[in-house]
Each structure stands twice: as structure tokens, then as C-alpha cells.
C-alpha positions in Angstrom: 34.5 -23.4 64.5 35.4 -21.3 61.5 32.0 -22.2 59.8 30.1 -21.1 62.8 32.1 -17.9 63.0 31.4 -17.2 59.4 27.6 -17.7 59.9 27.7 -15.4 63.0 29.6 -12.7 61.1 27.1 -12.8 58.2 24.2 -12.6 60.6 25.8 -9.7 62.5 26.4 -7.8 59.2 22.8 -8.5 58.1 21.5 -7.1 61.5 23.6 -4.0 61.3 22.7 -3.3 57.7 19.0 -3.7 58.5 19.3 -1.3 61.5 21.0 1.2 59.2 18.2 0.8 56.7 15.6 1.3 59.4 17.3 4.5 60.4 18.2 6.1 57.0 15.9 4.4 54.5 18.6 4.0 51.9 17.6 1.2 49.6 21.1 0.0 49.0 21.3 -0.9 52.7 18.2 -3.0 52.3 19.6 -4.9 49.3 22.9 -5.4 51.1 21.2 -6.7 54.2 19.1 -9.1 52.2 22.2 -10.4 50.5 23.8 -11.0 53.9 20.7 -12.8 55.1 21.1 -15.1 52.2 24.8 -15.5 52.9 23.8 -16.4 56.5 21.5 -19.1 55.2 24.4 -20.3 53.0 26.8 -20.5 55.9 24.2 -22.2 58.1 23.7 -24.8 55.4 27.4 -25.3 55.3 27.5 -26.0 59.0 24.6 -28.4 58.5 26.3 -30.1 55.6 29.8 -30.5 57.0 29.3 -30.8 60.8 25.7 -31.9 61.7 24.7 -34.0 58.7 28.0 -35.2 57.1 26.2 -38.1 55.2 23.9 -35.7 53.4 24.9 -33.7 50.4 23.5 -30.1 50.6 25.7 -28.7 47.9 22.8 -27.8 45.6 21.0 -25.9 48.4 24.1 -24.1 49.5 24.9 -23.0 45.9 21.3 -22.0 45.3 21.2 -19.8 48.5 24.5 -18.2 47.6 23.3 -17.5 44.1 20.0 -16.0 45.3 21.8 -13.8 47.8 24.2 -12.4 45.2 21.4 -12.1 42.7 19.4 -9.9 45.1 22.4 -7.7 45.6 23.0 -7.3 41.8 19.3 -6.7 41.2 19.4 -4.0 43.9 22.5 -2.4 42.5 21.1 -2.2 39.0 17.6 -1.1 40.1 18.9 1.7 42.3 21.3 3.0 39.7 18.5 4.1 37.5 
């Protein structure tokens, strides 16, 4: 249940940040929302890995999605600071 709640919370944050970006066009909101989309994928893979497909090892895909999500945020922070 906790894994599902984490995925739902990440999705809700991504949707709210995307709505904020659509309204204000602040690029930091875009990068943050893309990061939360990646974290939603990460949490969905966690649910798949632990609950639905316990025999499969999705650790590499989970780590890759988390890394890409945070890399997007860091890139956005560095790019918008200039």
C-alpha cells in the first residue's frame, strides 16, 4: 500500500507542477514536473518489482529512472541559473 501511495503522490505532484507551468510558464516548474514524472515511473517500477513481478529483478531500471529524473532536475537548475 505504501508503494502505491508513493506513486500516486509523485503523480499528483507532477500534475500540479505541470498545471503551474502551463499557467505561469516558469521553466523551473517544467523541470521539477519532469523530475516528478520520472519519480512516478520509478515508483511504478518499484510496485511492479516488489508486488506484481516478485521473481523479476527490476533494480537496474528503477535506478536508471531515478537517476534520469534527478539528472533532469539538476540540468534544469543549472541551465536556468545562467
